[in-house]
C-alpha positions as CSV (number, residue, x, y, z in Angstrom):
1,X,22.5,-176.0,-31.0
2,X,22.9,-174.9,-27.3
3,X,20.1,-172.8,-25.9
4,X,21.3,-170.4,-23.4
5,X,19.1,-170.0,-20.5
6,X,16.9,-173.3,-20.7
7,X,17.1,-174.5,-16.8
8,X,18.7,-177.8,-16.1
9,X,17.6,-180.2,-13.6
10,X,19.1,-180.5,-9.8
11,X,19.6,-183.7,-10.2
12,X,22.5,-183.7,-13.0
13,X,24.2,-180.3,-12.8
14,X,23.2,-177.3,-10.7
15,X,24.9,-173.9,-10.8
16,X,28.1,-174.9,-9.2
17,X,28.8,-178.1,-11.2
18,X,28.1,-181.7,-11.5
19,X,26.7,-183.2,-8.5
20,X,29.0,-183.8,-5.4
21,X,28.8,-184.3,-1.7
22,X,29.5,-181.3,0.5
23,X,31.1,-183.2,3.1
24,X,33.1,-186.3,3.1
25,X,31.1,-189.2,3.0
26,X,31.7,-192.5,3.9
27,X,30.6,-195.3,1.8
28,X,29.8,-199.0,1.1
29,X,28.4,-201.4,-1.4
30,X,26.6,-204.7,-0.4
31,X,26.2,-207.3,-3.2
32,X,29.7,-208.0,-5.7
33,X,28.4,-208.5,-8.8
34,X,28.5,-206.8,-12.1
35,X,26.5,-204.4,-10.9
36,X,28.4,-203.8,-7.3
37,X,31.5,-203.8,-8.4
38,X,30.3,-200.7,-10.8
39,X,28.8,-198.7,-8.0
40,X,32.2,-199.4,-6.0
41,X,34.5,-198.1,-8.9
42,X,32.0,-195.0,-9.6
43,X,32.1,-194.2,-5.6
44,X,36.1,-194.5,-6.2
45,X,35.8,-191.5,-8.7
46,X,33.2,-189.3,-6.6
47,X,35.0,-186.5,-5.0
48,X,34.9,-186.3,-1.2
49,X,33.7,-190.4,-0.9
50,X,35.7,-193.0,0.1
51,X,34.6,-196.7,-0.6
52,X,35.1,-198.0,3.4
53,X,33.9,-201.2,2.9
54,X,31.9,-203.9,0.8
55,X,29.9,-206.8,2.2
56,X,28.5,-210.1,0.6
57,X,27.9,-213.4,1.8
58,X,29.9,-215.6,-0.9
59,X,33.7,-215.8,0.1
60,X,34.5,-216.1,-3.6
61,X,32.7,-212.7,-4.2
62,X,34.7,-210.9,-1.5
63,X,38.0,-212.8,-2.9
64,X,37.2,-212.0,-6.7
65,X,37.1,-207.9,-5.8
66,X,40.1,-208.1,-4.2
67,X,41.9,-209.5,-7.4
68,X,40.3,-206.2,-9.0
69,X,42.7,-203.9,-6.9
70,X,39.9,-203.0,-4.3
71,X,41.4,-202.6,-1.5
72,X,38.5,-202.0,1.2
73,X,37.8,-204.4,3.7
74,X,35.2,-207.1,3.3
75,X,32.6,-208.9,5.4
76,X,30.2,-211.6,5.3
77,X,27.4,-209.8,6.5
78,X,26.2,-206.1,7.1
79,X,26.3,-206.0,10.8
80,X,30.3,-206.8,10.8
81,X,30.5,-203.8,7.7
82,X,28.4,-201.6,9.9
83,X,29.8,-202.2,13.0
84,X,33.6,-201.7,11.7
85,X,33.2,-199.0,8.9
86,X,30.8,-197.2,10.0
87,X,29.7,-196.0,6.7
88,X,27.1,-193.1,5.9
89,X,25.9,-194.4,3.3
90,X,25.4,-197.9,1.6
91,X,24.7,-199.2,-2.2
92,X,22.6,-202.0,-2.4
93,X,23.3,-204.3,-5.4
94,X,22.6,-207.5,-3.7
95,X,20.2,-210.4,-5.0
96,X,16.5,-210.3,-5.1
97,X,15.7,-211.7,-1.7
98,X,18.2,-209.9,-0.2
99,X,18.0,-206.7,-1.0
100,X,15.0,-205.7,1.5
101,X,16.4,-207.3,4.4
102,X,20.2,-205.4,3.8
103,X,18.1,-202.5,3.3
104,X,16.4,-202.6,6.8
105,X,19.1,-203.7,8.5
106,X,21.3,-200.3,7.4
107,X,18.5,-198.2,7.8
108,X,18.1,-199.7,11.3
109,X,21.8,-198.4,11.8
110,X,21.0,-194.9,10.6
111,X,23.0,-195.9,7.0
112,X,21.4,-194.1,4.0
113,X,20.9,-196.7,1.4
114,X,20.3,-196.7,-2.2
115,X,19.1,-200.2,-3.5
116,X,19.4,-201.0,-7.2
117,X,15.8,-201.3,-8.8
118,X,13.5,-202.7,-7.5
119,X,14.1,-202.0,-3.9
120,X,12.3,-205.5,-2.7
121,X,11.0,-208.3,-4.9
122,X,7.4,-207.6,-3.6
123,X,5.2,-204.6,-3.2
124,X,4.9,-205.4,0.2
125,X,8.3,-205.5,1.3
126,X,9.2,-202.5,-0.5
127,X,6.7,-200.1,0.8
128,X,7.6,-201.7,4.7
129,X,11.1,-200.5,3.5
130,X,10.4,-197.0,2.4
131,X,8.3,-197.0,6.0
132,X,11.0,-197.3,7.8
133,X,13.2,-194.9,6.1
134,X,10.5,-192.6,6.9
135,X,10.2,-193.3,10.5
136,X,14.1,-193.3,10.6
137,X,14.4,-190.2,9.0
138,X,17.3,-191.8,6.9
139,X,17.5,-191.5,3.1
140,X,16.4,-193.8,0.8
141,X,16.4,-194.4,-2.7
142,X,16.4,-196.7,-5.7
143,X,19.4,-196.2,-8.3
144,X,17.1,-195.1,-11.5
145,X,19.9,-194.3,-13.4
146,X,17.9,-193.3,-16.7
147,X,16.3,-190.5,-14.9
148,X,19.7,-188.6,-14.8
149,X,20.9,-189.3,-18.3
150,X,21.7,-185.7,-19.4
151,X,19.0,-185.8,-22.3
152,X,16.1,-187.4,-20.3
153,X,16.8,-184.8,-17.5
154,X,17.0,-181.6,-19.9
155,X,13.9,-183.3,-21.2
156,X,12.1,-183.2,-18.4
157,X,13.5,-178.8,-17.8
158,X,11.3,-178.6,-21.3
159,X,8.3,-180.5,-20.2
160,X,7.9,-179.1,-16.9
161,X,8.6,-175.2,-18.4
162,X,5.1,-176.1,-20.7
163,X,6.8,-175.7,-23.9
164,X,4.9,-178.2,-25.7
165,X,1.7,-177.0,-24.4
166,X,-1.0,-179.7,-23.0
167,X,0.2,-183.1,-23.5
168,X,-1.8,-184.9,-25.9
169,X,0.1,-188.0,-26.7
170,X,3.1,-190.2,-25.6
171,X,4.6,-193.6,-27.0
172,X,7.6,-195.2,-25.7
173,X,9.8,-197.9,-26.2
174,X,13.0,-199.9,-24.6
175,X,14.6,-202.7,-26.3
176,X,17.5,-204.9,-25.9
177,X,18.5,-208.3,-27.3
178,X,19.1,-210.0,-24.3
179,X,16.3,-213.4,-24.1
180,X,16.3,-215.7,-26.8
181,X,16.5,-219.5,-25.0
182,X,14.8,-220.8,-21.9
183,X,18.1,-220.6,-20.5
184,X,18.9,-217.3,-21.1
185,X,15.6,-216.3,-19.7
186,X,16.4,-218.6,-16.5
187,X,19.6,-215.9,-16.6
188,X,18.1,-212.5,-16.6
189,X,14.9,-213.5,-14.4
190,X,16.2,-215.9,-11.6
191,X,12.9,-217.9,-10.6
192,X,12.1,-215.5,-7.3
193,X,12.0,-212.3,-9.8
194,X,8.5,-210.7,-9.8
195,X,8.2,-211.0,-13.4
196,X,10.6,-210.6,-16.8
197,X,11.3,-208.1,-19.5
198,X,9.2,-205.4,-17.4
199,X,10.9,-205.5,-13.9
200,X,14.4,-206.4,-15.6
201,X,14.4,-203.5,-18.3
202,X,11.5,-201.9,-18.5
203,X,11.5,-200.7,-14.7
204,X,13.7,-197.6,-15.2
205,X,11.7,-196.1,-18.1
206,X,8.5,-196.7,-16.4
207,X,10.1,-194.8,-13.8
208,X,10.9,-192.0,-16.0
209,X,7.5,-191.8,-17.4
210,X,5.9,-191.2,-14.2
211,X,9.0,-188.4,-13.5
212,X,8.3,-186.7,-16.4
213,X,4.6,-186.9,-16.3
214,X,3.2,-188.1,-13.1
215,X,1.0,-190.9,-12.3
216,X,-1.8,-192.7,-14.2
217,X,-4.8,-192.9,-13.6
218,X,-6.1,-196.0,-15.8
219,X,-3.9,-198.8,-16.9
220,X,-4.1,-201.6,-19.3
221,X,-1.3,-204.0,-20.4
222,X,-0.4,-207.3,-22.3
223,X,1.9,-209.5,-22.3
224,X,3.8,-212.4,-24.4
225,X,5.8,-215.1,-23.4
226,X,8.2,-216.8,-25.5
227,X,11.0,-218.4,-23.6
228,X,9.8,-219.2,-19.8
229,X,7.0,-218.4,-17.6
230,X,8.1,-214.7,-17.4
231,X,6.8,-212.1,-19.5
232,X,9.0,-211.8,-22.9
233,X,7.5,-208.4,-24.4
234,X,5.1,-205.8,-22.6
235,X,2.5,-203.8,-23.7
236,X,1.2,-200.9,-21.5
237,X,-1.2,-197.8,-22.5
238,X,-1.7,-195.6,-19.3
239,X,-4.1,-193.0,-19.2
240,X,-3.1,-189.4,-17.6
241,X,-5.7,-187.7,-15.6
242,X,-6.4,-184.9,-18.4
243,X,-7.2,-187.8,-21.0
244,X,-3.8,-188.1,-22.7
245,X,-2.3,-191.9,-22.9
246,X,1.1,-193.3,-22.5
247,X,1.8,-195.9,-24.1
248,X,5.1,-198.3,-23.3
249,X,5.9,-201.1,-25.0
250,X,9.0,-203.5,-24.1
251,X,11.0,-206.1,-25.5
252,X,14.4,-208.2,-24.0
253,X,13.9,-210.4,-26.8
254,X,14.4,-208.3,-30.1
255,X,17.5,-208.6,-32.0
256,X,20.0,-205.6,-33.0
257,X,20.1,-204.0,-29.6
258,X,23.2,-205.6,-28.0
259,X,23.0,-202.1,-25.4
260,X,19.6,-201.3,-24.4
261,X,18.0,-198.6,-25.9
262,X,15.2,-196.3,-24.7
263,X,12.8,-193.8,-26.8
264,X,10.0,-191.3,-25.6
265,X,8.1,-189.7,-28.1
266,X,5.6,-186.8,-26.7
267,X,3.0,-184.5,-28.5
268,X,1.3,-181.8,-27.0
269,X,-0.8,-179.0,-28.4
270,X,2.1,-176.8,-28.9
271,X,4.5,-179.1,-30.7
272,X,6.2,-182.7,-30.2
273,X,9.5,-184.0,-28.5
274,X,11.5,-186.8,-29.6
275,X,13.7,-188.3,-26.3
276,X,16.3,-190.8,-26.6
277,X,20.0,-192.0,-25.6
278,X,21.5,-189.7,-28.7
279,X,19.6,-186.5,-28.5
280,X,16.6,-184.7,-27.5
281,X,14.6,-183.4,-30.3
282,X,12.1,-180.6,-30.2
283,X,9.9,-178.8,-32.3
284,X,7.8,-175.9,-31.7
285,X,4.7,-174.6,-33.4
286,X,5.5,-171.2,-31.5
287,X,8.8,-170.1,-29.4
288,X,8.8,-170.7,-25.4
289,X,11.2,-169.0,-23.6
290,X,14.5,-169.3,-25.2
291,X,13.2,-172.4,-27.3
292,X,12.3,-171.0,-30.8
293,X,9.5,-172.2,-33.0
294,X,10.4,-175.0,-35.5
295,X,12.6,-177.8,-35.4
296,X,15.7,-178.1,-32.6
297,X,17.9,-180.8,-32.1
298,X,20.2,-181.2,-28.4
299,X,22.6,-183.3,-29.1
300,X,23.7,-185.3,-25.9
301,X,27.4,-184.2,-26.6
302,X,25.9,-180.3,-27.1
303,X,24.8,-181.0,-23.0
304,X,27.0,-180.7,-19.7
305,X,29.1,-183.7,-19.5
306,X,29.0,-183.6,-15.9
307,X,30.6,-187.1,-14.9
308,X,34.1,-187.8,-14.1
309,X,33.2,-191.7,-14.8
310,X,32.1,-193.8,-17.4
311,X,30.9,-197.2,-17.4
312,X,28.8,-197.7,-20.5
313,X,27.8,-194.6,-20.2
314,X,27.6,-191.3,-17.4
315,X,24.6,-192.3,-15.7
316,X,25.8,-194.6,-13.0
317,X,28.2,-192.1,-11.7
318,X,25.4,-189.5,-11.6
319,X,22.9,-191.3,-9.8
320,X,25.3,-192.2,-7.3
321,X,26.9,-188.8,-7.2
322,X,23.3,-187.5,-6.8
323,X,22.5,-189.8,-4.0
324,X,25.7,-189.1,-2.0
325,X,25.0,-185.6,-2.3
326,X,21.7,-185.9,-0.7
327,X,23.1,-187.8,2.1
328,X,25.6,-185.0,2.9
329,X,23.0,-182.2,2.6
330,X,21.9,-181.7,-0.9
331,X,18.8,-181.9,-2.6
332,X,17.0,-185.4,-3.1
333,X,17.9,-187.3,-6.3
334,X,15.0,-188.5,-8.9
335,X,14.7,-191.7,-7.5
336,X,14.4,-191.0,-3.9
337,X,12.1,-194.0,-2.0
338,X,8.5,-192.5,-2.1
339,X,9.0,-191.8,-6.0
340,X,11.1,-195.5,-6.6
341,X,7.9,-197.0,-4.7
342,X,5.2,-195.4,-7.0
343,X,6.8,-196.8,-10.1
344,X,6.5,-200.1,-8.2
345,X,3.0,-199.5,-7.3
346,X,2.0,-198.7,-11.6
347,X,4.1,-201.6,-12.0
348,X,1.9,-204.0,-9.8
349,X,-1.1,-202.6,-11.8
350,X,0.3,-202.9,-15.0
351,X,1.1,-206.9,-14.4
352,X,-2.3,-207.6,-12.9
353,X,-3.8,-206.1,-16.2
354,X,-1.7,-208.1,-17.8
355,X,-2.5,-211.0,-16.1
356,X,-5.9,-210.7,-16.8
357,X,-6.0,-210.5,-20.7
358,X,-5.3,-206.1,-20.8
359,X,-8.3,-205.5,-18.4
360,X,-8.7,-201.7,-17.7
361,X,-7.7,-201.0,-14.3
362,X,-7.7,-198.1,-12.1
363,X,-4.6,-196.9,-10.2
364,X,-5.6,-195.3,-7.2
365,X,-2.2,-193.9,-5.4
366,X,-2.5,-194.3,-1.6
């Protein structure tokens, strides 16, 4: 059932249609692994955008991307890329240790940057990158694509409207069948990683929880390791300022999830909500605006299909298009730098609590 008049989030669909830059944007991509190639493909399909260059220190990676049919010039360094192509924006999908330096080099040159999360391997380095972007007055974002999923974006509109009333309890989970041996953990979480399942699989969901509900005041967490030095599952509880508790369970070692599945269940004074990749289900005790009382299901297929490109879902296209629309003078995307940094600050406290056996730790925003 479609609900007329229910507001959409500007990050996804505004009154003029899907996100698109208001002027031509010259775009480059740094890091030519799977994620970087996906960004290049998405950018090539966004109206008004031109892929002007790609960069990777690995000659083999540059050769491979040419073999895929991309004819944009390729470079071995960001400095050469910027000097020769003068991009307006750069998507950074490089390795963990490279992200911070690449982002800083681009920002110093006045190039807008969107980094695959996390922005940098340490909180201190990520904070320094965010400060630099603010000092340079240059757009910086992190590609938290789940926030651009039409179902999750519509859920935010409903929560913001107050339809559920005061939030009492939230439970969330994200599962993936990825790590079942020491070798697979090494592939999923290189030695220089900040952690395991949380940072590699659940950071997007943690970001969305903060985007929907705001930051917590207290955090406690426990984790378990099965296949190596990093956590393979983590269980987190966060207390909101009003007393509501928000749970997050994550594992990348669960059979039956070849594709990642994220779910949020929220209960408020006036009803409850279930958010998943498939649908948004709402049940209200009393109607609120265009939302009727009783059960309501909004399937993903019933929501606006705004993306012009789909690679394992439309969220990557929507995230990239939203960022580039910001670069061209539009509204900021959900994953703007300061919001992404807040998620990293909360994640840092989650890890601190897990290391201390689940000790409750206050989260204090700087």
